[in-house]
Structures are given as structure tokens and as C-alpha cells.
N, C-alpha and C positions, 0 to 999 in steps of 0.2 A: 590606635592602629589605622583608623580611617584617615585621620589628619596627616599622619606620616605617609600613607599611601598617596593621598592627593598632592602632597608636597613633591613626592618623587615623580608623579605623573607630570607635574609642571616642569620639573627638571629635564625630563626626557625630551620635551618640546624644544627647550633652549639648547640642549646638547645636540639635537638633530639639526637645528638651524645653523649651528657652527660647523658640524661635521660635513654637511652636504655641500658646503662651499667648495670642497675639493673637487666636485664634479663640474664646476663652472669656470675653472681657470687652470689651464694646462701647466702654467708656471708654478702653481701652488701658492702664489703670493697672497691671495685673499685668505686662504686657509691658514697659512703660516703667520700672517698678521693677526688673525683672530686668536690663534694659539699663543702667540707672543703676548697679546693683551691679557689673556686669561692667566698666563704664567706669571706675569710681572705686576698685575694690578693687586695692590695690598688688600683691597676690599674683597675681591673675588678669592684671593688666597685664604683670607680669614673665613669667608663663607663656605669654603670647601669642607671645613670641619663641621659646620652645621649640616652640610649634605651627608657627610659620613655618619653623623649622629642619626640623621633621618633614616639612612639605610639600616644601621644597626638596630634602631628602635623598631622599625618595621619588621625586621627579621626575627628579633627576639619575641616580640608580641605575637607574630604569626605562629611560632612554635608553641608559645604558652597557650594561646587560644585553641590550637589544635589538640594539645594534650588535655586541656580542660574539657573539650568536646568528647574526646575518647573516654575520659574518666566519668563524665556525666552520662554517657550512654554506652556501657560496656557490651550490650547486646544490640543487634540490629533490629530495626523496626520490621514488622511483618509487611507493612505497606509504606511506601515512601512517597513524600510529596514531590512537587516539581523541583524544588531547590535541591532535594536529596539525589534525584536522578540526573540532574544537570551535570554534565562533565565539567563545565566551568567551575561549579561549586565543589564537586567531589574531588577533583584533582588539584585544587589550589595549592595545597601544601607540597605536592609532588612537583608541580611546575615551578613553585617558589624555590625548592632545593636546587633544581637544575639551573634556574636563572642565577642563583647564588654562585654555583660552580662556574658558570659562564662569566659572571662579573669578576670573580677572582682571576681567571685567566686573562680576561680583557684588561684588567688593571695592571697585571704583570707585564703585558705586552705593550701597553701605552703609558698609563699614568706613572708607574714606578720607573719605567725606562726613561721617560722624559724628565722625571723629577731627579733621579739619582744616577742614570746611566749616561753614556756618551751619545750625543745626537749631532750629526753633521750640520755644518753651518752653510748658509746660502746667501749670496749678495745679489740684489736685484739692480736693474738699471737706475733706479732711484737713488742707489747708494745705501739703502737700508739692508742691514744684515740680520737674519733671523736663524734660529734653529730650524732645520728642515724637518719639522714634525710630519709634514705631508708625505715625505719620502718614506718614513717609517710605515705609514698607513698603506701606501701603494705596494711596498715590498711585501708586507704581510698578506695583503689581499691578492697577491699573485700566487699564493699557495692554495691550490684547489682544496686540500684537506681542511684548511682553516676556514675557507669560504663556505664550504658545506656545513662545517660545525657552527659557524656564525649564523648562517641562515636558519638552521634548525633551531638554534637557541633563540633567535628572534621570533620565530613562529610560536615557540612555547611562551615567550614573553607576551606576545599578542594574545595568546590563549589566557594567560594570567590577567592581563589588563582588561580583557573584555568583560570578565565577571567582576574584577576588582573595582572598576570605575563606578558602575551602578551600585555595587555593594557598599562602597564607601559612603555614598550619599544616603543609602538606606540605613546604615549603622548610625549616621548622624541624626536620624529622625526625619530626613527629607524624603518621605515616601508618601505619595498620594496618587490616586488614580488619574488626577487631572494633569500632573506634570511628570510622573515617573516614566511614562512612555517616552517623553521627550528626552529625559536624562539617559535612558537606555539607547536611544537613537544617537544622541551626541557621543555616548561612550563607544558605540560601534564605529562611528565615523572617525573618532579620535584613534581608536585601535588600528583601523585599516590604514589611515594616513601615516601614523607614526611607524607602524611595523613595516609598511611598504617603503617608507622613506629610508629607514635604516638598512633594509635589505637591498635597496637600489645601489647603495654605495659600494659594497663588495662586488655585486654583479657587474656594474658598469666598469669598475676598475679592473676586474679580472678579464672581461671579454673585450674591452675597448682601450 
């Protein structure tokens, strides 16, 4: 569970680095070049199945561990420790379910549409022609309803990541008073930067 989570945490950084390119080039050429590379590179296309496996493994183990926790403790404790009262811990399964729903909608709007649907083509001054994936992103983020849904989902993802980052290291046995505070600090920094980065994309595209 922890290793799958850390794998997905790494993926989010790579995914953000590619997506945020759309904010730095009005022609969308940088973003479309990156999307073209991701779509046509055989190594990346093969690796995407490893990514899907990581998502599925993380989701299944999350549900299994939650059910095991419920079965192991059918009645609530009279007094709760900090981890029990922490919202980040208490609602991990709930935020996980919402993130899963968001992921399904997000993939339907982007991944499956690019993979199996029709995407307009665009030719740049260099003579290169790409599928205009950037146009799909811009059109979708001009819908206020989807922008609001996207932002709320990303905030919940951040909520999920904040606890999940340090929890993953703790589950792997990397827990000590000398370095755990640093891990928690790095986790909060990561969560803020990644969440803010993803949210910035729809906000900028919608308003500017």
C-alpha cells in the first residue's frame, strides 16, 4: 500500500510538470509536443499499464485495509489517540473514494478521448502537426461547473496526500523522532505545491 502510494505521488509530479506547460505558451505548442511524445513513445505507452496497475493496487489495498480495520475494531474506543482524531487519518477512505470518482471522470474527459476519440489537428509554423490536446483542456476548463468540481476534487486530493505522504514512510518503518518531523514538513510542502499547481491550471485558463 505504501509503495504504491509513493509511486503515485511521484507520478503526480511528472504529470503536473507536463500539464502546466499549457500555461506558458498561448500557441499550446509546448504542451502538444509533450502530449505527442507521451502518446507516441513506446516506453511510456508500456509504462502506463504499470501506472494503471499502481492505481488499482493502491485502491484495492486501501479498501481491504479499511475493512480489516473495521472488523478488527467493531466498537469505538472510549478515548482516541491523535491519529484517531486527525481528520487526515479518519477520512482517508472517504477522500480516496471521491478521488477515485474524480479520476474516472478525468480519464473519460482526457485519456480515453485522446486515446479513442477524435482530436482536432494543428500545424505550427515549424511544419510539425500534432493532435491539439491543449484545445481539449482549454475547452473543458471554460466550463465553470467542471472547474469548480475539479478544484474541489483537487483540494480533497491534497487532503488525502497530506496524511498519505508521511503515513507511507511510517508504514515502511521509517519513523523516528529525529527525521519524522522533516518527512512531515516535506510532505506538507509537496502537498501544497502539487495541489496549488494543479488548481492553477483551470483557474488561469478559465479567467485568463
